[in-house]
N, C-alpha and C positions, 0 to 999 in steps of 0.2 A: 320596318325591318323586323324579321322574325326573331323572337327571343331565343337565345342559345342557353341551354341548361348546362351548367358546369358542375359535375358531380365531385364533391370533395375537392374543390379548387381544381387543380390538374394533378393527376398522379401518373407520371411517366415511369414505367418500371420495366427494365430489361432483365429478365430472370437469369439468363445464362448466355455467355458468349464463349464459343469454343475456339474461335480463331480470328485473327485480324490480319489484314493484308498490309497494314502499316504499323509503324512502331507505336507503342503505347502512348508515347508523348504526342504523336501526331493526331491520333484519334481523340485524345483527351482535349487537345487544343481545338479540334473541330467542334466537339460538343460544347465547349466553353463559348466558342464564337456564336453558335446557334442560339444558345439560351440567353445571350446578351442582347439579342435583337429586341428592339422596343416597339416595333410596328407589326401588326396593328395594336397589340398590347404586349406588355412585358411578360416573360415566362414566370409562372407562379406554380411551383411544384417541387417534386423530389425525383432525382434520378439516381439509380443504383445499378451498377453493372457488376455481375459476378462471373469470374472466369475460373473454371476448374475448382469450384467450391470456395474461391477466395474473392473478396471484394476488391476490385481494381479501380473502381471509380464511384464516388458517391458525392452528392451535392444537394443541398436544400436551398431553394431561392424563393423569395417572396414571403407572403404572409398566410398564416392559418386563419387569422381574423383581420380582414382588411381595415375595418373601421378603427380598431384599436392598435393597428400596426404590430400585431403579435407575430414575430418571425416564425416561419416554418422550421421544424426540427426533424432530424432523421427518425426520431422515435414517435412522431405524431401518428395518430391512428386515422385510417381512412376506411370508409365504406368501400369494400372491394367489389361490390355489386355482383355482376355475373361471373366473376372469378370464383364465387361461392359454388357454382355448379361443379367445379372440379372436386370440391370437398364432398358434395352430395354423391357424385359418381364413385368416389373412393369408398364412401360408407356403404353404398349399394354393393359394390364388388367385394367388400369385406364380408358382407352377409352371404354373398354367393360362395365365397371360400368356406364358410361354415356350413354350407348345404341348406341354408334357410331360404334362399331365393334361386330360382332357375330363370335365367334371362329370357328363355323362349316360352315361358308360361304366360298365359293371358293375365292381365292385371286384375281381373275379377277374382283370381285365386287369393290375392293379397289385399284387395280392396272390395270386400263383399258388399259394402254399402252402396257401391255404384249401381245404378238402376238401368243405365243405357245399355242397349244390346251390344254396342261396340266394345264394352268392357270384356267380352268373351273373345274378341279378335285382336285387340291391341296388346302387344307384348311389352314386357319390361325393357327389353332391348330397344324397342321402338320409342319408348319414352326417353331413353338415354341419348339416342341420336336424332331426336326430333322428326321422326318419320311416322308419327302416330296419327296425325290428322285431327287431334282434339283442339278445339278453340274455346269450348265451354262444356263443363260436365253435364249441363242440362240440354245440350244441343247435339244434333247429328254431327258426324265427322265431315270435314271438308274434302277429304280424299281417302281412298282406300289405304289402310295401314301398309307401310312399306313401299308405297309407290311415289311418294313425293317428300319434300322437306319443308318444314316451316318452324322457324325458331321462335321460342317463347318461354315464359316462366311457368306456365301451368304444369307442364310435364314434370318439372323439378319439385313442385309442391306435392304432386302425386307420388313421386319417388320418395320424398321425405316421409310421407304418410306410410308408404310401404315399409321402409326400414324401421319406423316406429312400431308398426304392427307385428313384424316378424321378430323384433328384438325385445319388445316390451318396454322400451325406453324412449324418452323424448328425443327429438332431433338435437336439441341443445345439449342434452346429456351425452349423446354419442359423439357429437362434434367436439365438445369440450374435453372428453376423454382422449380423443385422437390428438388434439392440440397439446395436451399435457404430455402424452407419450413422446411427441416430437420435440418437446421443450420449446414450443411456440408460445412463450409466456405472455406475449402481448397480443394474442389473437383470441377473439371471443365472438359469440353470437350476439346480434343486436338485442338490446333491451331498452325500453323507453326510459328506464331509470339509471342506465349506465352510460355516462357521457365522457368517460375518462379520455382526456387529451384528444378528443375527436375534432378533426378539421372541419370547419363549416363549408358547406357548398354555397355557390353563388350563381345567380342568373345574370347573364350579360345581355343587356339590351341597349344597343347603340352606345357601347363602351361605358355604360353605367352599371355598376355591380350592386346587386341587391342580395343580401344574405338570406339563405334558406334556413329559417330557424328550426323547422321540423324536418326530420328525416323522411326521405322518400320510401324507406323500407319499413316493414312492420313485422311483428312476431309471427304472423300467419304466413309470411313469405320467406321465412328463414332459409329453406332449402334452395331457393332461387337466387337470392341476392342479400342474405342477411348476415354475412360474416364481416367482421371488422378486424383489420390487421395493420401491420407496419411493413415497410419495405424489407426490413431486416428479417422479420418472420417469414415473409414470402420467399426469401432466399432459402431459408431452412426448408420450407415446403417443397420448393423446386428441386433442391439438391437431394432430399430424402426420397422424393417420388422417383426421380430418374436413376438413383442408385439402387433401387429395389428394396428400400427399407420400409416401405409402406404396404405394398402389394406383392403378391406372389408373381413370378415371371409370367404365368398364364394370364392373370388379371391385368397386369401392366400391359401385356400385348393387346388385350381386348380394349383397354382404355385408349391406347395410342394408335390403334389401327384405323385406317380410313374406312368408314362404313356407310356414309351417306353423302350425296352431293348437296352443297350449300345452295340456298335460294339465291345467292348472289353469284352471278356468272363468273366473276373474276376471282372468287375465293376457292381454295382447295376443298376437297371433301372433308367432312367433319368426323373426327373421332369422338369419344365420350367427353366432350367439354374441355379437352386439353388445350385447344387453341382459341377458345372463346375470349 
């Protein structure tokens, strides 16, 4: 049986619910009935539903540390992994608003250290929507920029370097400043020395859970998957983003507009990391 990686136990998070076809009590009961199912394994994670800026359902079930039977809590920290890409997109667009980045410029303008010829043809926009064709900075492109879609982390690491170069500040500095402005007090970038209240990940192999002692992320990949947060702070992020408190209307439109077809045939087109 193939091992299944469980990142930070299970984090189930519904950022926003605008309408329900049933009464609040009915859908709450339905959620309760689903998470009580014991087969194949019991639910272990956190659920939070926000409606019109208010929390209407929240529950933490299971353990943050299975061996020690430490109960999960609503304020536990999770590695939010690729949801970090939303943060990176926002940081890029904020530099666009300042006039420091042009999305249609080739990335060579902002990353002069790149030696491959494709650096003169791949644009910042194409890094944001995964239509760049880069799989390795030392290798040729796998397709002409703008003609196909391939999801990955490398483009976000390059985007992180771009915002560092144009701002003169580290990615961690920029992200931390943004979180502070939004009063996301329990959100921070990964550091090997900062383990505050972090939920362990586990590998499930044949229903036997093995703790992942070391994080799957590192400081070099912060722009791709390096943010750590709580469900409550993610609600703040979602609410502020969609209320227009983070980006200008033009930037928000860019971030949320469909701009590339997903490599998965059943998934919608991809805006700038909003639905990842």
